[in-house]
N, CA, C and O atoms as a printed pandas DataFrame, in Angstrom:
     atom_number atom_name residue_name chain_id  residue_number  x_coord  y_coord  z_coord
0              1         N          UNK        A               1   -6.176   -0.757    8.884
1              2        CA          UNK        A               1   -7.447   -1.155    8.294
2              3         C          UNK        A               1   -7.225   -1.546    6.834
3              4         O          UNK        A               1   -6.428   -0.922    6.133
4              5         N          UNK        A               2   -7.913   -2.556    6.393
5              6        CA          UNK        A               2   -7.794   -3.037    5.017
6              7         C          UNK        A               2   -8.386   -2.023    4.049
7              8         O          UNK        A               2   -9.519   -1.570    4.213
8              9         N          UNK        A               3   -7.595   -1.677    3.039
9             10        CA          UNK        A               3   -7.988   -0.696    2.025
10            11         C          UNK        A               3   -8.388   -1.427    0.742
11            12         O          UNK        A               3   -7.623   -2.233    0.213
12            13         N          UNK        A               4   -9.598   -1.137    0.248
13            14        CA          UNK        A               4  -10.076   -1.765   -0.981
14            15         C          UNK        A               4  -10.479   -0.681   -1.977
15            16         O          UNK        A               4  -11.205    0.254   -1.639
16            17         N          UNK        A               5   -9.998   -0.821   -3.201
17            18        CA          UNK        A               5  -10.401    0.050   -4.302
18            19         C          UNK        A               5  -11.459   -0.688   -5.107
19            20         O          UNK        A               5  -11.244   -1.820   -5.543
20            21         N          UNK        A               6  -12.610   -0.037   -5.303
21            22        CA          UNK        A               6  -13.681   -0.614   -6.119
22            23         C          UNK        A               6  -13.783    0.225   -7.387
23            24         O          UNK        A               6  -14.063    1.422   -7.330
24            25         N          UNK        A               7  -13.553   -0.416   -8.532
25            26        CA          UNK        A               7  -13.622    0.257   -9.828
26            27         C          UNK        A               7  -14.876   -0.242  -10.531
27            28         O          UNK        A               7  -14.932   -1.383  -10.990
28            29         N          UNK        A               8  -15.881    0.628  -10.611
29            30        CA          UNK        A               8  -17.204    0.228  -11.109
30            31         C          UNK        A               8  -17.894    1.452  -11.700
31            32         O          UNK        A               8  -17.978    2.487  -11.039
32            33         N          UNK        A               9  -18.387    1.351  -12.926
33            34        CA          UNK        A               9  -19.027    2.497  -13.569
34            35         C          UNK        A               9  -20.537    2.557  -13.348
35            36         O          UNK        A               9  -21.151    3.596  -13.594
36            37         N          UNK        A              10  -21.145    1.467  -12.890
37            38        CA          UNK        A              10  -22.584    1.464  -12.640
38            39         C          UNK        A              10  -22.846    1.962  -11.219
39            40         O          UNK        A              10  -22.400    1.334  -10.259
40            41         N          UNK        A              11  -23.569    3.091  -11.068
41            42        CA          UNK        A              11  -23.780    3.670   -9.738
42            43         C          UNK        A              11  -24.460    2.737   -8.739
43            44         O          UNK        A              11  -24.120    2.748   -7.556
44            45         N          UNK        A              12  -25.411    1.935   -9.197
45            46        CA          UNK        A              12  -26.102    1.025   -8.273
46            47         C          UNK        A              12  -25.167   -0.087   -7.810
47            48         O          UNK        A              12  -25.166   -0.440   -6.630
48            49         N          UNK        A              13  -24.376   -0.642   -8.720
49            50        CA          UNK        A              13  -23.423   -1.681   -8.344
50            51         C          UNK        A              13  -22.351   -1.113   -7.415
51            52         O          UNK        A              13  -21.926   -1.771   -6.466
52            53         N          UNK        A              14  -21.923    0.110   -7.698
53            54        CA          UNK        A              14  -20.916    0.756   -6.853
54            55         C          UNK        A              14  -21.459    0.948   -5.445
55            56         O          UNK        A              14  -20.789    0.621   -4.466
56            57         N          UNK        A              15  -22.671    1.476   -5.346
57            58        CA          UNK        A              15  -23.258    1.733   -4.035
58            59         C          UNK        A              15  -23.390    0.440   -3.228
59            60         O          UNK        A              15  -23.082    0.414   -2.036
60            61         N          UNK        A              16  -23.842   -0.618   -3.871
61            62        CA          UNK        A              16  -23.996   -1.894   -3.182
62            63         C          UNK        A              16  -22.643   -2.413   -2.697
63            64         O          UNK        A              16  -22.506   -2.799   -1.536
64            65         N          UNK        A              17  -21.653   -2.423   -3.573
65            66        CA          UNK        A              17  -20.332   -2.934   -3.202
66            67         C          UNK        A              17  -19.726   -2.126   -2.068
67            68         O          UNK        A              17  -19.221   -2.694   -1.100
68            69         N          UNK        A              18  -19.773   -0.806   -2.180
69            70        CA          UNK        A              18  -19.193    0.059   -1.149
70            71         C          UNK        A              18  -19.917   -0.127    0.181
71            72         O          UNK        A              18  -19.279   -0.280    1.222
72            73         N          UNK        A              19  -21.243   -0.113    0.147
73            74        CA          UNK        A              19  -22.013   -0.277    1.388
74            75         C          UNK        A              19  -21.700   -1.606    2.070
75            76         O          UNK        A              19  -21.486   -1.649    3.281
76            77         N          UNK        A              20  -21.672   -2.682    1.299
77            78        CA          UNK        A              20  -21.376   -3.994    1.883
78            79         C          UNK        A              20  -19.969   -4.029    2.462
79            80         O          UNK        A              20  -19.774   -4.466    3.596
80            81         N          UNK        A              21  -18.986   -3.571    1.689
81            82        CA          UNK        A              21  -17.598   -3.615    2.148
82            83         C          UNK        A              21  -17.396   -2.772    3.407
83            84         O          UNK        A              21  -16.682   -3.186    4.320
84            85         N          UNK        A              22  -18.015   -1.600    3.462
85            86        CA          UNK        A              22  -17.898   -0.755    4.656
86            87         C          UNK        A              22  -18.563   -1.420    5.851
87            88         O          UNK        A              22  -18.071   -1.310    6.974
88            89         N          UNK        A              23  -19.674   -2.107    5.623
89            90        CA          UNK        A              23  -20.351   -2.845    6.687
90            91         C          UNK        A              23  -19.432   -3.936    7.244
91            92         O          UNK        A              23  -19.461   -4.228    8.439
92            93         N          UNK        A              24  -18.624   -4.533    6.378
93            94        CA          UNK        A              24  -17.695   -5.582    6.800
94            95         C          UNK        A              24  -16.468   -5.017    7.509
95            96         O          UNK        A              24  -15.650   -5.772    8.034
96            97         N          UNK        A              25  -16.338   -3.678    7.526
97            98        CA          UNK        A              25  -15.228   -3.064    8.244
98            99         C          UNK        A              25  -14.043   -2.648    7.382
99           100         O          UNK        A              25  -12.989   -2.295    7.911
100          101         N          UNK        A              26  -14.201   -2.685    6.079
101          102        CA          UNK        A              26  -13.122   -2.290    5.182
102          103         C          UNK        A              26  -13.176   -0.788    4.899
103          104         O          UNK        A              26  -14.245   -0.179    4.935
104          105         N          UNK        A              27  -12.024   -0.206    4.620
105          106        CA          UNK        A              27  -11.918    1.168    4.144
106          107         C          UNK        A              27  -12.020    1.097    2.627
107          108         O          UNK        A              27  -11.210    0.425    1.988
108          109         N          UNK        A              28  -12.997    1.776    2.040
109          110        CA          UNK        A              28  -13.272    1.625    0.612
110          111         C          UNK        A              28  -13.091    2.948   -0.126
111          112         O          UNK        A              28  -13.541    3.999    0.329
112          113         N          UNK        A              29  -12.421    2.870   -1.272
113          114        CA          UNK        A              29  -12.266    4.010   -2.165
114          115         C          UNK        A              29  -12.932    3.646   -3.483
115          116         O          UNK        A              29  -12.585    2.631   -4.088
116          117         N          UNK        A              30  -13.887    4.459   -3.941
117          118        CA          UNK        A              30  -14.527    4.175   -5.227
118          119         C          UNK        A              30  -13.791    4.864   -6.380
119          120         O          UNK        A              30  -13.188    5.922   -6.203
120          121         N          UNK        A              31  -13.850    4.251   -7.552
121          122        CA          UNK        A              31  -13.362    4.852   -8.787
122          123         C          UNK        A              31  -14.351    4.474   -9.881
123          124         O          UNK        A              31  -14.696    3.302  -10.036
124          125         N          UNK        A              32  -14.805    5.469  -10.637
125          126        CA          UNK        A              32  -15.847    5.230  -11.634
126          127         C          UNK        A              32  -15.325    4.747  -12.980
127          128         O          UNK        A              32  -16.103    4.275  -13.808
128          129         N          UNK        A              33  -14.014    4.859  -13.211
129          130        CA          UNK        A              33  -13.455    4.389  -14.473
130          131         C          UNK        A              33  -11.979    4.047  -14.293
131          132         O          UNK        A              33  -11.405    4.247  -13.222
132          133         N          UNK        A              34  -11.391    3.540  -15.335
133          134        CA          UNK        A              34  -10.014    3.107  -15.264
134          135         C          UNK        A              34   -9.022    4.229  -15.031
135          136         O          UNK        A              34   -8.031    4.055  -14.320
136          137         N          UNK        A              35   -9.289    5.382  -15.630
137          138        CA          UNK        A              35   -8.396    6.528  -15.457
138          139         C          UNK        A              35   -8.355    6.959  -13.994
139          140         O          UNK        A              35   -7.287    7.222  -13.441
140          141         N          UNK        A              36   -9.541    7.026  -13.375
141          142        CA          UNK        A              36   -9.622    7.391  -11.962
142          143         C          UNK        A              36   -8.952    6.329  -11.093
143          144         O          UNK        A              36   -8.287    6.662  -10.112
144          145         N          UNK        A              37   -9.120    5.069  -11.441
145          146        CA          UNK        A              37   -8.502    3.981  -10.669
146          147         C          UNK        A              37   -6.987    4.121  -10.660
147          148         O          UNK        A              37   -6.354    3.976   -9.614
148          149         N          UNK        A              38   -6.406    4.399  -11.812
149          150        CA          UNK        A              38   -4.951    4.521  -11.893
150          151         C          UNK        A              38   -4.443    5.743  -11.133
151          152         O          UNK        A              38   -3.294    5.756  -10.691
152          153         N          UNK        A              39   -5.277    6.765  -10.975
153          154        CA          UNK        A              39   -4.912    7.919  -10.135
154          155         C          UNK        A              39   -4.994    7.551   -8.655
155          156         O          UNK        A              39   -4.113    7.915   -7.877
156          157         N          UNK        A              40   -6.047    6.830   -8.263
157          158        CA          UNK        A              40   -6.247    6.459   -6.860
158          159         C          UNK        A              40   -5.102    5.590   -6.330
159          160         O          UNK        A              40   -4.709    5.729   -5.171
160          161         N          UNK        A              41   -4.567    4.702   -7.161
161          162        CA          UNK        A              41   -3.492    3.827   -6.686
162          163         C          UNK        A              41   -2.190    4.583   -6.454
163          164         O          UNK        A              41   -1.281    4.081   -5.794
164          165         N          UNK        A              42   -2.105    5.792   -7.001
165          166        CA          UNK        A              42   -0.933    6.635   -6.736
166          167         C          UNK        A              42   -1.035    7.305   -5.373
167          168         O          UNK        A              42   -0.026    7.695   -4.786
168          169         N          UNK        A              43   -2.274    7.435   -4.869
169          170        CA          UNK        A              43   -2.549    8.153   -3.620
170          171         C          UNK        A              43   -2.599    7.234   -2.398
171          172         O          UNK        A              43   -2.266    7.657   -1.291
172          173         N          UNK        A              44   -3.009    5.989   -2.592
173          174        CA          UNK        A              44   -3.259    5.067   -1.483
174          175         C          UNK        A              44   -2.698    3.696   -1.812
175          176         O          UNK        A              44   -2.731    3.252   -2.959
176          177         N          UNK        A              45   -2.177    3.027   -0.776
177          178        CA          UNK        A              45   -1.721    1.645   -0.941
178          179         C          UNK        A              45   -2.913    0.738   -0.621
179          180         O          UNK        A              45   -3.372    0.680    0.519
180          181         N          UNK        A              46   -3.400    0.042   -1.632
181          182        CA          UNK        A              46   -4.569   -0.817   -1.465
182          183         C          UNK        A              46   -4.157   -2.260   -1.189
183          184         O          UNK        A              46   -3.125   -2.738   -1.660
184          185         N          UNK        A              47   -5.003   -2.939   -0.406
185          186        CA          UNK        A              47   -4.804   -4.355   -0.092
186          187         C          UNK        A              47   -5.508   -5.245   -1.107
187          188         O          UNK        A              47   -5.172   -6.420   -1.258
188          189         N          UNK        A              48   -6.499   -4.666   -1.810
189          190        CA          UNK        A              48   -7.282   -5.417   -2.784
190          191         C          UNK        A              48   -7.933   -4.426   -3.742
191          192         O          UNK        A              48   -8.317   -3.324   -3.351
192          193         N          UNK        A              49   -8.052   -4.839   -5.008
193          194        CA          UNK        A              49   -8.765   -4.038   -6.004
194          195         C          UNK        A              49   -9.842   -4.916   -6.622
195          196         O          UNK        A              49   -9.557   -5.996   -7.142
196          197         N          UNK        A              50  -11.087   -4.439   -6.560
197          198        CA          UNK        A              50  -12.206   -5.096   -7.242
198          199         C          UNK        A              50  -12.433   -4.311   -8.525
199          200         O          UNK        A              50  -12.787   -3.133   -8.483
200          201         N          UNK        A              51  -12.230   -4.958   -9.659
201          202        CA          UNK        A              51  -12.176   -4.274  -10.946
202          203         C          UNK        A              51  -13.243   -4.770  -11.909
203          204         O          UNK        A              51  -13.222   -5.921  -12.344
204          205         N          UNK        A              52  -14.182   -3.877  -12.236
205          206        CA          UNK        A              52  -15.164   -4.172  -13.273
206          207         C          UNK        A              52  -14.397   -4.290  -14.589
207          208         O          UNK        A              52  -13.579   -3.428  -14.908
208          209         N          UNK        A              53  -14.651   -5.330  -15.340
209          210        CA          UNK        A              53  -13.897   -5.544  -16.578
210          211         C          UNK        A              53  -14.514   -4.820  -17.770
211          212         O          UNK        A              53  -13.866   -4.689  -18.809
212          213         N          UNK        A              54  -15.750   -4.349  -17.642
213          214        CA          UNK        A              54  -16.428   -3.643  -18.730
214          215         C          UNK        A              54  -16.566   -2.167  -18.358
215          216         O          UNK        A              54  -17.623   -1.729  -17.904
216          217         N          UNK        A              55  -15.503   -1.416  -18.551
217          218        CA          UNK        A              55  -15.506    0.003  -18.197
218          219         C          UNK        A              55  -15.477    0.859  -19.454
219          220         O          UNK        A              55  -14.946    0.440  -20.482
220          221         N          UNK        A              56  -16.045    2.055  -19.373
221          222        CA          UNK        A              56  -15.987    2.967  -20.526
222          223         C          UNK        A              56  -14.593    3.589  -20.656
223          224         O          UNK        A              56  -13.916    3.833  -19.658
224          225         N          UNK        A              57  -14.185    3.837  -21.878
225          226        CA          UNK        A              57  -12.918    4.532  -22.106
226          227         C          UNK        A              57  -11.704    3.620  -22.041
227          228         O          UNK        A              57  -10.983    3.466  -23.026
228          229         N          UNK        A              58  -11.481    3.024  -20.893
229          230        CA          UNK        A              58  -10.361    2.108  -20.659
230          231         C          UNK        A              58  -10.952    0.887  -19.985
231          232         O          UNK        A              58  -11.419    0.971  -18.850
232          233         N          UNK        A              59  -10.938   -0.259  -20.674
233          234        CA          UNK        A              59  -11.581   -1.434  -20.073
234          235         C          UNK        A              59  -10.723   -2.034  -18.962
235          236         O          UNK        A              59   -9.579   -1.629  -18.754
236          237         N          UNK        A              60  -11.282   -2.983  -18.271
237          238        CA          UNK        A              60  -10.614   -3.571  -17.122
238          239         C          UNK        A              60   -9.284   -4.220  -17.451
239          240         O          UNK        A              60   -8.355   -4.183  -16.644
240          241         N          UNK        A              61   -9.187   -4.813  -18.631
241          242        CA          UNK        A              61   -7.933   -5.441  -19.032
242          243         C          UNK        A              61   -6.823   -4.403  -19.163
243          244         O          UNK        A              61   -5.685   -4.653  -18.768
244          245         N          UNK        A              62   -7.154   -3.245  -19.715
245          246        CA          UNK        A              62   -6.166   -2.163  -19.849
246          247         C          UNK        A              62   -5.754   -1.620  -18.478
247          248         O          UNK        A              62   -4.581   -1.325  -18.252
248          249         N          UNK        A              63   -6.715   -1.491  -17.571
249          250        CA          UNK        A              63   -6.411   -1.046  -16.209
250          251         C          UNK        A              63   -5.487   -2.057  -15.545
251          252         O          UNK        A              63   -4.501   -1.685  -14.909
252          253         N          UNK        A              64   -5.808   -3.330  -15.695
253          254        CA          UNK        A              64   -5.003   -4.397  -15.115
254          255         C          UNK        A              64   -3.570   -4.361  -15.647
255          256         O          UNK        A              64   -2.616   -4.529  -14.887
256          257         N          UNK        A              65   -3.425   -4.144  -16.934
257          258        CA          UNK        A              65   -2.088   -4.041  -17.532
258          259         C          UNK        A              65   -1.300   -2.901  -16.889
259          260         O          UNK        A              65   -0.116   -3.046  -16.585
260          261         N          UNK        A              66   -1.974   -1.760  -16.685
261          262        CA          UNK        A              66   -1.319   -0.618  -16.047
262          263         C          UNK        A              66   -0.907   -0.919  -14.620
263          264         O          UNK        A              66    0.179   -0.532  -14.188
264          265         N          UNK        A              67   -1.765   -1.604  -13.890
265          266        CA          UNK        A              67   -1.465   -1.959  -12.501
266          267         C          UNK        A              67   -0.299   -2.931  -12.415
267          268         O          UNK        A              67    0.583   -2.774  -11.571
268          269         N          UNK        A              68   -0.291   -3.932  -13.285
269          270        CA          UNK        A              68    0.750   -4.961  -13.249
270          271         C          UNK        A              68    2.095   -4.428  -13.760
271          272         O          UNK        A              68    3.146   -4.947  -13.385
272          273         N          UNK        A              69    2.069   -3.400  -14.611
273          274        CA          UNK        A              69    3.306   -2.833  -15.159
274          275         C          UNK        A              69    4.019   -1.921  -14.165
275          276         O          UNK        A              69    5.209   -1.645  -14.319
276          277         N          UNK        A              70    3.301   -1.454  -13.152
277          278        CA          UNK        A              70    3.865   -0.527  -12.166
278          279         C          UNK        A              70    4.355   -1.310  -10.946
279          280         O          UNK        A              70    3.560   -1.981  -10.287
280          281         N          UNK        A              71    5.648   -1.235  -10.637
281          282        CA          UNK        A              71    6.173   -1.970   -9.477
282          283         C          UNK        A              71    5.461   -1.632   -8.160
283          284         O          UNK        A              71    5.418   -2.461   -7.251
284          285         N          UNK        A              72    4.909   -0.427   -8.055
285          286        CA          UNK        A              72    4.223   -0.013   -6.825
286          287         C          UNK        A              72    2.884   -0.727   -6.647
287          288         O          UNK        A              72    2.389   -0.836   -5.525
288          289         N          UNK        A              73    2.291   -1.218   -7.743
289          290        CA          UNK        A              73    0.971   -1.845   -7.654
290          291         C          UNK        A              73    0.942   -3.269   -8.203
291          292         O          UNK        A              73   -0.100   -3.923   -8.150
292          293         N          UNK        A              74    2.045   -3.752   -8.720
293          294        CA          UNK        A              74    2.042   -5.056   -9.393
294          295         C          UNK        A              74    1.671   -6.223   -8.472
295          296         O          UNK        A              74    1.148   -7.236   -8.936
296          297         N          UNK        A              75    1.938   -6.084   -7.175
297          298        CA          UNK        A              75    1.645   -7.179   -6.243
298          299         C          UNK        A              75    0.262   -7.080   -5.597
299          300         O          UNK        A              75   -0.139   -7.993   -4.875
300          301         N          UNK        A              76   -0.469   -6.004   -5.838
301          302        CA          UNK        A              76   -1.803   -5.849   -5.243
302          303         C          UNK        A              76   -2.757   -6.831   -5.921
303          304         O          UNK        A              76   -2.875   -6.826   -7.147
304          305         N          UNK        A              77   -3.440   -7.675   -5.140
305          306        CA          UNK        A              77   -4.380   -8.611   -5.757
306          307         C          UNK        A              77   -5.556   -7.877   -6.401
307          308         O          UNK        A              77   -6.154   -6.981   -5.804
308          309         N          UNK        A              78   -5.871   -8.279   -7.630
309          310        CA          UNK        A              78   -6.979   -7.690   -8.382
310          311         C          UNK        A              78   -7.987   -8.792   -8.661
311          312         O          UNK        A              78   -7.640   -9.858   -9.170
312          313         N          UNK        A              79   -9.250   -8.518   -8.317
313          314        CA          UNK        A              79  -10.329   -9.466   -8.556
314          315         C          UNK        A              79  -11.241   -8.883   -9.629
315          316         O          UNK        A              79  -11.733   -7.762   -9.494
316          317         N          UNK        A              80  -11.463   -9.650  -10.695
317          318        CA          UNK        A              80  -12.374   -9.230  -11.757
318          319         C          UNK        A              80  -13.795   -9.225  -11.210
319          320         O          UNK        A              80  -14.221  -10.169  -10.544
320          321         N          UNK        A              81  -14.509   -8.167  -11.494
321          322        CA          UNK        A              81  -15.892   -8.013  -11.051
322          323         C          UNK        A              81  -16.704   -7.717  -12.304
323          324         O          UNK        A              81  -16.636   -6.612  -12.841
324          325         N          UNK        A              82  -17.476   -8.702  -12.775
325          326        CA          UNK        A              82  -18.164   -8.485  -14.043
326          327         C          UNK        A              82  -19.433   -9.306  -14.181
327          328         O          UNK        A              82  -19.578  -10.375  -13.588
328          329         N          UNK        A              83  -20.338   -8.781  -14.973
329          330        CA          UNK        A              83  -21.598   -9.467  -15.232
330          331         C          UNK        A              83  -21.468  -10.428  -16.399
331          332         O          UNK        A              83  -22.360  -11.243  -16.637
332          333         N          UNK        A              84  -20.379  -10.341  -17.121
333          334        CA          UNK        A              84  -20.198  -11.184  -18.304
334          335         C          UNK        A              84  -19.571  -12.514  -17.904
335          336         O          UNK        A              84  -18.380  -12.742  -18.114
336          337         N          UNK        A              85  -20.385  -13.380  -17.332
337          338        CA          UNK        A              85  -19.911  -14.667  -16.819
338          339         C          UNK        A              85  -20.049  -15.739  -17.889
339          340         O          UNK        A              85  -20.866  -16.653  -17.775
340          341         N          UNK        A              86  -19.240  -15.609  -18.922
341          342        CA          UNK        A              86  -19.276  -16.587  -19.999
342          343         C          UNK        A              86  -18.215  -17.657  -19.755
343          344         O          UNK        A              86  -17.255  -17.446  -19.014
344          345         N          UNK        A              87  -18.406  -18.784  -20.381
345          346        CA          UNK        A              87  -17.448  -19.880  -20.246
346          347         C          UNK        A              87  -16.052  -19.405  -20.642
347          348         O          UNK        A              87  -15.860  -18.822  -21.708
348          349         N          UNK        A              88  -15.087  -19.662  -19.773
349          350        CA          UNK        A              88  -13.709  -19.282  -20.055
350          351         C          UNK        A              88  -13.299  -17.932  -19.514
351          352         O          UNK        A              88  -12.109  -17.619  -19.490
352          353         N          UNK        A              89  -14.263  -17.112  -19.072
353          354        CA          UNK        A              89  -13.925  -15.779  -18.580
354          355         C          UNK        A              89  -13.009  -15.821  -17.365
355          356         O          UNK        A              89  -12.033  -15.073  -17.302
356          357         N          UNK        A              90  -13.310  -16.684  -16.402
357          358        CA          UNK        A              90  -12.496  -16.749  -15.188
358          359         C          UNK        A              90  -11.047  -17.057  -15.539
359          360         O          UNK        A              90  -10.132  -16.438  -14.996
360          361         N          UNK        A              91  -10.835  -17.996  -16.431
361          362        CA          UNK        A              91   -9.478  -18.357  -16.841
362          363         C          UNK        A              91   -8.809  -17.194  -17.572
363          364         O          UNK        A              91   -7.632  -16.909  -17.355
364          365         N          UNK        A              92   -9.569  -16.528  -18.437
365          366        CA          UNK        A              92   -9.025  -15.405  -19.205
366          367         C          UNK        A              92   -8.602  -14.271  -18.275
367          368         O          UNK        A              92   -7.546  -13.670  -18.472
368          369         N          UNK        A              93   -9.415  -13.977  -17.267
369          370        CA          UNK        A              93   -9.083  -12.901  -16.332
370          371         C          UNK        A              93   -7.878  -13.284  -15.478
371          372         O          UNK        A              93   -7.040  -12.436  -15.173
372          373         N          UNK        A              94   -7.787  -14.544  -15.095
373          374        CA          UNK        A              94   -6.625  -14.996  -14.315
374          375         C          UNK        A              94   -5.350  -14.932  -15.152
375          376         O          UNK        A              94   -4.296  -14.536  -14.653
376          377         N          UNK        A              95   -5.445  -15.316  -16.413
377          378        CA          UNK        A              95   -4.286  -15.224  -17.304
378          379         C          UNK        A              95   -3.836  -13.781  -17.467
379          380         O          UNK        A              95   -2.645  -13.513  -17.623
380          381         N          UNK        A              96   -4.784  -12.848  -17.432
381          382        CA          UNK        A              96   -4.462  -11.426  -17.576
382          383         C          UNK        A              96   -3.823  -10.861  -16.304
383          384         O          UNK        A              96   -3.214   -9.792  -16.341
384          385         N          UNK        A              97   -3.959  -11.578  -15.174
385          386        CA          UNK        A              97   -3.331  -11.128  -13.940
386          387         C          UNK        A              97   -4.243  -11.001  -12.742
387          388         O          UNK        A              97   -3.785  -10.632  -11.661
388          389         N          UNK        A              98   -5.524  -11.297  -12.904
389          390        CA          UNK        A              98   -6.445  -11.266  -11.768
390          391         C          UNK        A              98   -6.216  -12.503  -10.891
391          392         O          UNK        A              98   -5.858  -13.573  -11.384
392          393         N          UNK        A              99   -6.430  -12.333   -9.587
393          394        CA          UNK        A              99   -6.297  -13.475   -8.677
394          395         C          UNK        A              99   -7.600  -14.254   -8.564
395          396         O          UNK        A              99   -7.627  -15.377   -8.061
396          397         N          UNK        A             100   -8.670  -13.645   -9.037
397          398        CA          UNK        A             100   -9.966  -14.302   -8.941
398          399         C          UNK        A             100  -11.037  -13.544   -9.688
399          400         O          UNK        A             100  -10.760  -12.611  -10.443
400          401         N          UNK        A             101  -12.268  -13.967   -9.459
401          402        CA          UNK        A             101  -13.405  -13.509  -10.251
402          403         C          UNK        A             101  -14.651  -13.512   -9.373
403          404         O          UNK        A             101  -14.952  -14.517   -8.729
404          405         N          UNK        A             102  -15.370  -12.407   -9.340
405          406        CA          UNK        A             102  -16.667  -12.341   -8.656
406          407         C          UNK        A             102  -17.677  -11.879   -9.696
407          408         O          UNK        A             102  -17.505  -10.828  -10.315
408          409         N          UNK        A             103  -18.734  -12.668   -9.887
409          410        CA          UNK        A             103  -19.722  -12.306  -10.897
410          411         C          UNK        A             103  -20.779  -11.377  -10.323
411          412         O          UNK        A             103  -21.088  -11.408   -9.132
412          413         N          UNK        A             104  -21.322  -10.550  -11.207
413          414        CA          UNK        A             104  -22.423   -9.663  -10.860
414          415         C          UNK        A             104  -23.686  -10.233  -11.487
415          416         O          UNK        A             104  -23.601  -10.900  -12.518
416          417         N          UNK        A             105  -24.830   -9.999  -10.912
417          418        CA          UNK        A             105  -25.018   -9.166   -9.721
418          419         C          UNK        A             105  -24.381   -9.799   -8.485
419          420         O          UNK        A             105  -24.308  -11.022   -8.358
420          421         N          UNK        A             106  -23.931   -8.954   -7.597
421          422        CA          UNK        A             106  -23.280   -9.400   -6.368
422          423         C          UNK        A             106  -24.273  -10.206   -5.533
423          424         O          UNK        A             106  -25.404   -9.778   -5.303
424          425         N          UNK        A             107  -23.835  -11.362   -5.090
425          426        CA          UNK        A             107  -24.630  -12.188   -4.187
426          427         C          UNK        A             107  -24.321  -11.712   -2.766
427          428         O          UNK        A             107  -23.251  -12.004   -2.230
428          429         N          UNK        A             108  -25.254  -10.983   -2.159
429          430        CA          UNK        A             108  -25.005  -10.377   -0.851
430          431         C          UNK        A             108  -24.728  -11.420    0.235
431          432         O          UNK        A             108  -24.134  -11.097    1.264
432          433         N          UNK        A             109  -25.147  -12.648    0.018
433          434        CA          UNK        A             109  -24.918  -13.699    1.014
434          435         C          UNK        A             109  -23.516  -14.297    0.911
435          436         O          UNK        A             109  -23.011  -14.858    1.883
436          437         N          UNK        A             110  -22.885  -14.182   -0.256
437          438        CA          UNK        A             110  -21.562  -14.767   -0.456
438          439         C          UNK        A             110  -20.448  -13.737   -0.593
439          440         O          UNK        A             110  -19.273  -14.088   -0.495
440          441         N          UNK        A             111  -20.793  -12.476   -0.817
441          442        CA          UNK        A             111  -19.808  -11.446   -1.125
442          443         C          UNK        A             111  -18.733  -11.309   -0.050
443          444         O          UNK        A             111  -17.551  -11.181   -0.369
444          445         N          UNK        A             112  -19.132  -11.336    1.214
445          446        CA          UNK        A             112  -18.164  -11.175    2.308
446          447         C          UNK        A             112  -17.084  -12.250    2.247
447          448         O          UNK        A             112  -15.896  -11.935    2.325
448          449         N          UNK        A             113  -17.477  -13.502    2.111
449          450        CA          UNK        A             113  -16.490  -14.587    2.070
450          451         C          UNK        A             113  -15.698  -14.571    0.771
451          452         O          UNK        A             113  -14.518  -14.920    0.758
452          453         N          UNK        A             114  -16.345  -14.165   -0.327
453          454        CA          UNK        A             114  -15.630  -14.075   -1.597
454          455         C          UNK        A             114  -14.502  -13.048   -1.505
455          456         O          UNK        A             114  -13.383  -13.308   -1.947
456          457         N          UNK        A             115  -14.800  -11.886   -0.933
457          458        CA          UNK        A             115  -13.794  -10.833   -0.814
458          459         C          UNK        A             115  -12.703  -11.245    0.173
459          460         O          UNK        A             115  -11.517  -11.058   -0.099
460          461         N          UNK        A             116  -13.098  -11.801    1.309
461          462        CA          UNK        A             116  -12.139  -12.149    2.369
462          463         C          UNK        A             116  -11.071  -13.126    1.893
463          464         O          UNK        A             116   -9.932  -13.066    2.357
464          465         N          UNK        A             117  -11.418  -14.016    0.984
465          466        CA          UNK        A             117  -10.437  -15.008    0.524
466          467         C          UNK        A             117   -9.287  -14.392   -0.267
467          468         O          UNK        A             117   -8.247  -15.028   -0.440
468          469         N          UNK        A             118   -9.462  -13.158   -0.749
469          470        CA          UNK        A             118   -8.414  -12.521   -1.550
470          471         C          UNK        A             118   -7.556  -11.538   -0.762
471          472         O          UNK        A             118   -6.600  -10.981   -1.300
472          473         N          UNK        A             119   -7.884  -11.325    0.489
473          474        CA          UNK        A             119   -7.125  -10.369    1.302
474          475         C          UNK        A             119   -6.028  -11.114    2.043
475          476         O          UNK        A             119   -6.276  -12.118    2.711
476          477         N          UNK        A             120   -4.825  -10.610    1.913
477          478        CA          UNK        A             120   -3.652  -11.270    2.545
478          479         C          UNK        A             120   -3.740  -11.199    4.048
479          480         O          UNK        A             120   -2.853  -11.696    4.743
């Protein structure tokens, strides 16, 4: 079964993402911040990570750096998940190591296909 880590500090956004992904048949692990995310990747091999870029304590860019620096997680595709959809953000996140970008609020009609395109 496909394993997805969702890193999101907003409880409502987390609940929506997890509920949708589980409905699609994915095994989902939530993490509320970057520190928890980096612990979860030590416990489970994920097929995809959806990463909120605006996290408390350790932002998404710092989490991404940690993931890419570790040979055990460097190849896991990471998709930026953020409400800050400003011009240039998608390119900036890709340059940082993300394979893609999903803007919030999540579009429930497009989320399934958006996620599926990033799973190997």
